[in-house]
N, C-alpha and C positions, 0 to 999 in steps of 0.2 A: 440551503440545507434545512434551516429552521422551519421555513415555510413547508418544505416537503414533509418533514416530520409531523407538522400539524395536520396536513392533508391526510396522511396515513393514520391519523388518530392514535397517538400514544396512549398507553394504558391510563394516563391521567384523564383521558376522555374529556378534553376541554369543550364544554358545550357553548361557550360564549367567546367573543373576540377579546381576550384579555391575556396579557403576559404575566399577570401577577397572581395567577390562580394558586400557586404553591406558597405564596407568602402569607402566612397567618400569624396572628399574635402568639398563639400557642396551640399545639395539636389538641384536638378534642378526643377525650376518652370517655367511654361509657361507665356505668356504675361498677362494672367488673374490671375496670382498668384496661380495657381493650380499645384499640383504635376503632372508631365508629363514625357514622355520618351524623353531623350536627343537624339541627332543624334548619331546613332551607338550604342545605349543602348543595352547591352546584355540581359537585362531583357525583352526587346521587342521581342515577338515570331518571328517577321519578321526578326530579326537579328540573330536568332539561326543558327547553322550550318545546311547545307542541309541534312546531314545524320540524325541529330536529328529530323528535321522537317519531313523527310520521315518516320522515325520510328513512330512518333506520328500519322502521316497520316495512316500508316498501322494498328496501334492499333485501330483507329477510324473506319477504313474500316472493321476490324474483327468484331466489334460490329454490324455493319450494316449487315454483312453476317449472323450473328446469327438471326437478325430480319427477314430478307427475307427468309432464309432457313426454319425457324420455321413457317412462314406464310403458306407455301404450303405443309409442311411435311406430315400432315395427309391424303392428297389427294391420296397417294399411298396405304393407308391401310383402306380406308373407308369401304370396305367389311368386314374387320375384326371387325371394331368398330360396324357396324350395326348388325353383327352376335352376338357379345357378349351382347350388350345392347338391342337387339331385336327391332331395329328401322330401318327405310328405309335408303337407301344410301343418299337420298336427305336430310333427317333429320341429318344424320351423317355429311353432308357437312356444318352444322352449326358450326362445329369446326373451319372451315376456315372463315366462315362469321363473327363470333363473334371476332375472332382474328383481322381481318381487320377493324372491327368497332372500336376496341381498338386503332388502328393506329390514329384515329381522335384526340385522346388525346394529341399526341405529339406536334403539332404546337399550340394548344390552351392552354395547361397546362404547359408542360415542357420547351418549348422555352422561355416563359416569366420568368419562374423560373431560367433558366440559366442566364438571364440578371441580376437577383437579387443576386444569390448565386455563379455564375460562372459555367463554363462548367463541370469541373471534378467531383464536388460533386453530380451533377445531374446524371452523368454517374454512379458513384459508387452506389448511392442509388437505382436508377431504375433498373440497371442490376442485382444487388443482389436480388431485389424483383422478377425480371423476373425468375431468377434461382429458387428461393424459390417456386414460384407458378407453375413452371414446375414439381416439385415434386407432387403437387396436381394432375396435369394432368397424370403423369406416374402411380400414385397409386390411381386413382379415383375409389371409390367404386360403383359409379353409373354415369349415363349419365349426370345428372344435375351438379355433381361436375366437370366433365370434361369440360362442357360448361363454367362454372364459371371460372375455371382455365385458359381456353383458352382466355377468354375475358380479364382477368387480366394480363396474360403474354403479350398479344398484346398491352395492354395499357402501361405497363412499358417499353417494348422494343421499343416503338415508340420514346422514347427519343433520342437514337442514330440516328434514321432516320431524326428527325427534327433538332437536334443539330450538327450532323456530318458535314453538309456543313458549319456551323459556325466555326467549328474547322479548316477546310481547309482555310477559309477566314482569320482566326486569324493568320495562319502560312504563307500563300503564298500571294504575291502581285497579283493584277488583271491580269497581263500579264502571269505570270508563273503558275497561278492556273489552267490553262487549262488541263494539264496532270493529276493533282490530281483529278479534278472534273470528268474527263473521267473514271478514275479507280473507283471512288465512284459510278457513274451512272451505270457502268458496273455491279457492285455487286448487284445493285437493281434488275437487270434482271437475273443474274446468280444464285443467291441464291434460288429464287423460282423454278427454273428449276431443281436444284439438289435435293431438298427436296423429291419430289415424287419418284425419282429413288432409293434413299436410302431406303425409307419406303416400296417401292414396293418389293424390294428384301428381306427385313426383314419379310414381310408378308408371304413369301413363306416358311420360316423355323421357324419363331418365331410368334409373334403376334403384334398388334398395339402398345402395351406398349413399345416395343423396339425402336420405332421411337422417343419416348419421352426420353428414356434412352440416345439415341444419342444426343438429344438436351441438356441434362444435361451434358454429357461429353464435347460437343462442348462449352457450356457456361462456364464450369469449366476451360477448357483450355484457354478460352479467358479472363477470369477474372484475371489471373495472369499478363499478360502484361497490362491489363486495369488499374491496380493499379499503374503502372509506368507513366501513362499519367499525365503530369503536368497541371497546370492551363494555358490555352492559351488565355482566354478572356482578352483583354487589359484593359478595365475599372476595372475588378476585380483585376488584378495585381497591378494597380495603387492605388486601395483602400488599398491593403495590404501594399504597399510601404508607403503610407501616415500614416498608423497606426504605422509602424516601426519608422518613423521619429518622430511622436508625442510621442511615447513611449521612444525614445532616449532623448527627451527634449533638442534638439539642440537649442541654443540661436537664437531667431528670427524666429524659425520654429515650435514653440510649438503648433500652431493652424492651420497648413496647412491642406488642404483637397484635395482629388482627385476630378476631375470634377463632377463625379456622386454623390458625397457627398454634393455638394453645395446646390442643390435644395431639396425640400421635396419629395424625391423619394420613395414612398411607394409601397408595393406590391399590394395594392388595386388599386392604380393609374395605375400600369403596366397592371393589368388584365382588367381594364376598357377599355384601348385602345386595348389590345390583343383580347378581346372577341367581340368588337363592330366594329372596323375599318375593319377587313377582310370581314365582311358580306356586308358592304357598298361598298367596292371595287369590290366584286364579280359581281355586276350588272353594273360595268363599261364595255363598249363594248369589249375592248381587253381582259380583265380578264374573262368575261362571255364566249366568244367564245373559248378561250384557255381552260377553265374549261370543256366545253362540249367535245372538241376534246380529251383532255388528259384523261378524264373519260372513253371515249370509248376505248382508247388505253389500259388503265390500266385494264378495265373490260375484254378485250380480252385476256390479259396476263393470268388472272386467269381462263378464260374460256378454255384456252389451256390445263389446267391440267385435265379437264373433256373430252375435244375433243380427245386428244391423246389416252386415254384408249379406247374410243369408236372406233377409227380408227384401232388401232393396237392390242387391246385385243378383243373387241367385234366382229369386222369384220374379222380380220385375225387370231384370236385364239391364240395369244401369251399370255404367262403367265404374272402375275402381275409385275415381275421384268423386264423381257426383253421388255415387252410392254411399259415401261416408258423410255427405253434407247433412242428412237428417240428424246426425249427432249434435249439430249446432243447437237443436232443440234441448238437449240435455244441459248445455251451457246456460241457456236461458232459464231453464228450471233451477239450476244452481243459484243464479242471481235472485230469482224469486224466493228461494229458500233463505238466502242470505238476508234479504229484506225482511222476511218474517222473523228471522233470528234477531236482527237489530231492533225491530219493533218490540219483540218479547223482552229483550234485555232492558230496553228503556222503561217498559212498564214495570218490570221487577225492580229496577233501580228507583223508580218513583215510590213504590211501596216501601222499600227499605228506608228511604229518606223520611217517609212519613212515620217510621217507627214500627212497621209491620215485620214480625219475625218470620222469615221464610224457611221452610224445611227443605231438605234435599228433594223430597217428592214433588215439590212445586216446580222443579225443573223438568218434570216429565210431560208437561203440556205439549211441548214440541214432539216428543216421541209418540205420544198418543195420537196426535193429528197425523204424523207421518205413518204410524202403524196402520191406521185406517185407510189412508190413501194408497199405501204400498200394494196390497192385493187388488184393490179396485182398479188402479191404473195399470197393473200388470195384466189383469184379465182384459182390460180395454185394449191395451197394446197388442196382446197375443192374438185375439180373435179378429181385430181389424187388419192386422198384418197378414193373417192367414189367407185372406182372399184378395186377389189382385183387383177385383171389381170395386173394392173400397178405395176411395181416393187416398193417395199417399200422405196427404196432409193430416188425415185422421190418426194413424198410428204415430206420426211425428208429434202431434199435439199430446197424445197419450204419453210419449217419451218425455215431454216437457214436465208434466206433473208427476211422472214416475221419478225423475231426477229430483224434483222438489221434495217428494216424500222421503227419498233416500237421504237427502241432505238434512231434513228435520230429524230423522231417526238418528243419524250419525252425531249431530251436534247435541241433541237431547240426551242421549246416553252418555256422551263424553262429559257433559256438564253434571249428570247424575253421578257418574263415577267419581268425579273430582269432589263434589259436595258430600258424598257419602264417606269417602275414605280420607279426606282432609290431608293429614301429614303423610299418609301412605298412598296418596293419589298418583304420584309418579310411577310407583311400582304397579299399581292397578292398570294404568294406561299403558305402561311398557309391555306387560304380558298381553294386554288386549291388542296392541299393535302387532305383536308377533303372531298371534292367532289369526287375525284378519288378513295379514299379509300372506301367511301360508295358504289360507283358503283362496285368496285372490290369485295366488300363483297357480292353483290347480285349475282355475276356470278355463284357460285356453286348451287344456288337454282333453276335456270331455264334452265341451259345449257342442261341437260339430256333430259328434256321434249322437248326443242326446236329442238334438233337434232333427236329425236325420230320421231317427226311429219314431219319435213322437209327433213330429211336425211342429210348426210354429205355434199353433193353437194349443196342442197338447203339452209341449215343453213349457210354454208360458204359463199354462194353467197349473202345472206342477209347481212352478216357482211361486205363483200367486197363492196356491193352497198352503205352501209352507209359510208364506208371509201372513196368511190369515191365522194360522196356528200361533205364530210368534206374536201377533198383535195383542194376545192376551197378556203378555208379560208386563208392558207398562201399566195396564190397569191393575194387575196384581200388585206391582210395586207401589202404585199410588195408594192402594188400600192397606197393604200389609207391610210396606217397606220399612216403616219405623220399627215395628216389632221384630223384623228380620235384622235390622241394624243393632237392636238392643242385644240380640244373641250373638252378634258377630264380634270377633276379637279385634278386627281391623277397621270396623266402621263405627267410630265413637259417636255416642249420643249424649255424652255428658260425662261426669266422673265415673271412672271404670272400677270394676271389682278389683280387689287386691291382687288376684292372680294374673290380672291383665296388665302387668307392670309396663310392658313395652308400649302399650297404647296410652299410657298416662304421661302427663307432662306437668311438672310443677311450674307455676307462673313465677314465683319468687320465693326462694328459701322454704319451699314446701307449703306455702300459703294456699289460699283458695285457687282452684283450677279455673283458668279462663277458657271458656269454650269458644273456639274460633268459629267465625261465620262460615257458611257453606260456600261462599264465593271465593274463599281463599284457596288459590291453586298452589299449595305448598306441601312438601313432604319433608319431615325431619324426624330424626330419631327422638323418641320421647323417653322420659325417665320418671321414676316413682317419686312421690312426695316423701319428704324427710319425716320419718316416724320412728326413729330409734328410741330405745329405752333410756339412753343416757345422752348427755350433751356431746360427749366425744364421738359416740356412734352416729349421732345425728349430723354432726359437722363433717365426719368422714363420708357419710352417704351424700351429703350436699356437695362436697368437693368432687365426688365421683360423678354426681349428676351433671355438674358444670363441665367436667372433662368430656363426658359423653356427648353433651349438647354441642360443645365445640368441635368434637371429632366427627360427629355424624349428622350435624344439622342440615347439611345439604347433600348427603349421600343419595345417589340415584334420583336426584330431584331435577327433573327436566323443566321445572318451572323456576325455582330459585328465588322465591321471595324471602326477604329477611324475616326472622322470627318475630322481631318486635312489631313489624307492620301487621303480621297476622293477628297478634294478640290485640293490638289497638283497634284494628278493624272489627274484630269480634266484639270488643267492648262497646263500640259505637253503635252496633246494630242489634244488640240484645234488647229484647222488649222488657 
């Protein structure tokens, strides 16, 4: 039984083969008297071995592959679905639309829950429910049941998409996280491209239900390693440690608490912030323009699953399986994009180690490159796909570089949002995710009509023209981004004005503000410096500040880095 408990990774998250992990000379408390990680603490996920951290990373990425693969899987067998249920292919496309609408639940529902209960329990519960409702999809007696099943599966599998980046931040430091994030982002693009290929070939010999059987097999195979994922969220691990200490009744430590236990940290309070703040940040200039651009990019990704069948099946007469194979080009493009992201991350890490101070606008290099490539490759794809006389490999190669450009835009803007909004990054990313998922959900409903009326060349040119207009945005941000951030309430550029209390954070007892580095993917509620006119008023404000920090430090934080790490990282990288 003891070995079974170790395999299933108790909240103590033992990273090494030792039975004496909980035996310490005396519990470690931080300067505020709270249970905390000591230096080199092996219960701190950042101190686990590289092999263990990569194992957990791979497990988290496998969950993401399930989510993205399932999102587009029915697009390869819409004909079979429409035939069985006697509906049009556009109506059958609702199986994709409702699934993507379910994605909106991730950042609004499951990210806050992970801050309250920890990462792994959310993974366990939501992924098992995802598998359960896939049975409803696979054995749906009517079209309505299939749509309900697709919406619910999309809702529950959105948890890995929203909490996956948090696991990476729990495990890896800001500098070394680049490679892991590149792999994660790559799977966001590879999964949707593979889904239609598999379902397209299954439709040739079987029927649409077999695409859901594949999802069940993939989910069942992923569930096994999923149960070995330990708790990685630092505050949740500290809560468990504090409970162990209290249960042990160590003299002098009977009432110790973890930092998040100090305040009145209620689930209602967490949701109040998680459901309101993102919509306020959406209308901030940087957040709004990024949401528009990334929504167009994400919508195009799901338009491709309709465009490719039009080009290779409708115009060239290929069958449902072979006609989806050119989508493999988009997976190659995603890997090329990931390689560029890794190279860019390493170059920026070198500059930081040399003492160069990087601004958020330095993250826009990828978005600028992608922004130029996007319209060029879209025009290339559209007009070579328009004519059957052009060899099929030409539009396929265009699709490779189109996917690369979309990947660079996606990662570039995601990094820029994080670097610009710092402690509000999770809220900015949450609302961005909701907007782009909603736009992606609309893609299957109008793409067929659009390309029927305009043709492949005309429809592709319309998209390319929009991409050319949007390409101005990263250049504008690169030149004027800093001045925009100065005027923003939520994008800090240093010590804030007195009325921007929520955006200020006292480092210690109202002393000098520490400006966090832009690579820090953390969001925490901030509090004003102590500046009362009397000692009593100042101490009362300081106590209120500490309570607010404990209560809200990790609210709606899909990343979940400890505050002390953010501050220390900022100090090390200031020029």
